[in-house]
N, C-alpha and C positions, 0 to 999 in steps of 0.2 A: 473490626474497627476501620480498616482501610476501605473496605467495600462500602461501609456506611457513609464515609466521606465522599467517595467516588460517585455514589448514586444520589447525592444531594442535588436538587435542582440548581442551586447557585454555582456549585462546582461544575456541573455539566454545562451551564451557560458560559462559565469562564473557559472551559475546554473548547466549547463551540467557537468562541471568538479567537482563541489561540490557533485552532485548526483553520479557521477562515483566513486569518492573516497569513498563515503558513502556506495555504493553498494559493493565495494571490501571489505571494512571493515566488512560489514554485513555478507558476506559469510564467512569471516575469523572467525567472532564471533560464527557462527553456526558450526565451524569446528569439535568439539568433537561430536556433535549430528549427523552430516553428516557421520562421520566415522562409526557410529553404525547403520546407516539407510540402509535398503535393497535398492539395485540399482533402482528397479522400483518405489520406493517412493521418490527418490532424488529430482525430480522437484517440489514436493509439500511440502517439509519441510522448506526451508529457505524463509518464507513468506515475511518478510519485505524487504530483499535485492532483491528479485525477483520483488516486487512492485516498488522499486526505479530503478531497471534495466529497467522495462517497461517505466518509466518516463524518464530515461536517453535516451532511444531509441527515445521516442517521441520528446525530445528536439533536438536530433541530426537531425531528419527529419525536424523539424520546421526551424532549421538553414539552411537547404537545400531548404527551401521553399515548402516542401511537407507535406501532411497530410496522415497518415496511421491510419484510424479510428479504426481498431481492436486493434492496440497498444494503442491508446488513450483510448479506452474503458477499456482495461486491466489496464492501468496506473491509470485512474480515480477511478475505483472501488477498486483496491487493495490498492492504497495509502490511500484512505479514511478509508476503512475497517481495515487495519492493523495498520494504524496510530492511529486511535481511540482505537482500541483493546489494543495496547501496552501501551498507556497512562492509560487506565482504569486498566489493569492488574498490572501496577507498583503502581498506587494509591491504589489498593486493597491490594497489598503486604505491602505497608506502613501502611495501616489500620490494617491488621491482625497481622503483626509482630511488629508494632510500630517503625520500622526502615527501612531505604532504603539506599543502597550504593550510592556512587557518580555515578556509572554506571546506576543505576535506574533513577536518576534525569536526566542524559544525555539521556537515552532512552525516557523519557517523553518529553524532549525538541526536540530531533531529530524526534521522531515519530509524535509529534504534528505538527512540521514543514512540515512533509510529507503530512499530511492531508490538511493543509492550502494551500500548493503549488498546490495541485490537484484542489482546488476551484479557486485559482487565475488565473490559465491557462485555465479554462473552456471555456472562450470565443473563444479559438483557436481550440477546439475539433470539429470534423465533424462526431460525433458518430450517427449512425443510429440504429434502433431496432435490426437488425441482428447482429451488432457488440456487442451491449449490451447483447444480448442473449448468445453469446459465452462467454463473460466475466462473466455473471451470472453462467453459467455452470461451468466455472473454479472455481469461488468462492465456490459454493455449493459442488462441487466435492472435493475441498480441505478440506471442513469441514468433509466430510466422511472419507477422508484419516486420518485427524488429530484425530477425536474423535471416529471413529469405529475401525481403525487400530492402534490407539495409537501413532501417529506420531506428536502430538501437541508439541509446544515449551515447554521446561523444565522450569517450575517455581516452584522450590522446596517447598516454603511455601504455595503454592496454590494447591498442589497435592491432597489434600483432597476434593477439590471443582471442580474436573474435569467435573463431569456431569453438574453442574450448569454453569460452564464456557462454555461447549459445547452448552448448550441451549442458553445462552446469545449470543454466537458467531454466531449461526445460525440466530437469529433475527437481529443481527448487519449486517449480510450479506444481508438479505432481505431489511432492511431499506436503506442500501447503494445502492442497486440496484434501489430502488424506487427514491432515491435522484438523482442518475445519470440519470435515465429516465426523471425525471421532468426538470432537468437543461439542459441536452445535447441532449435529443431525442425529448421530447414534445415541448420544447421551441425552439429547433433547432437554437441555437445561431450561428450567422454568422459574424465573424470578421476576418480580415486579418492583418498581420504585415505590418506596413507602412514603 
């Protein structure tokens, strides 16, 4: 029943606009950090908005009746990885500081939803190993940019834990890649919109 609703073109169109607005807001949210980012690092700094951009592009093509497996692999991996990451970082902020702003709670809800929607639409993905390989390189390369070159998102109260966060983030990427492999490559789910 839920899957039938989720795969209706009108619902996908609604989700497309919600993700498009979220993507625009996300890039706006990164505005100050992007102004200080060297040009060659710009594609790798706004992690969550770029993840939702990939998913927005996926939804656009699904509405057109087309699959673009590379976009699907990038959307699935980045939505799960950055969705889970942001939820955990905000909960960690709450634990360490004992307080969380309303924006922190909003980030928990929105990023949790990012990860959930990635799984809900997994039956529509046509991801093959080559697509996942490129997405995996994107994820791991992004870790290097963030934690070797210092381009990670700014979380003031967590700045003393950057090495631990970098280590956690690397393994979150590996786990995400393995999950996507198991769900979309190994099992090779094949569904179409009716």
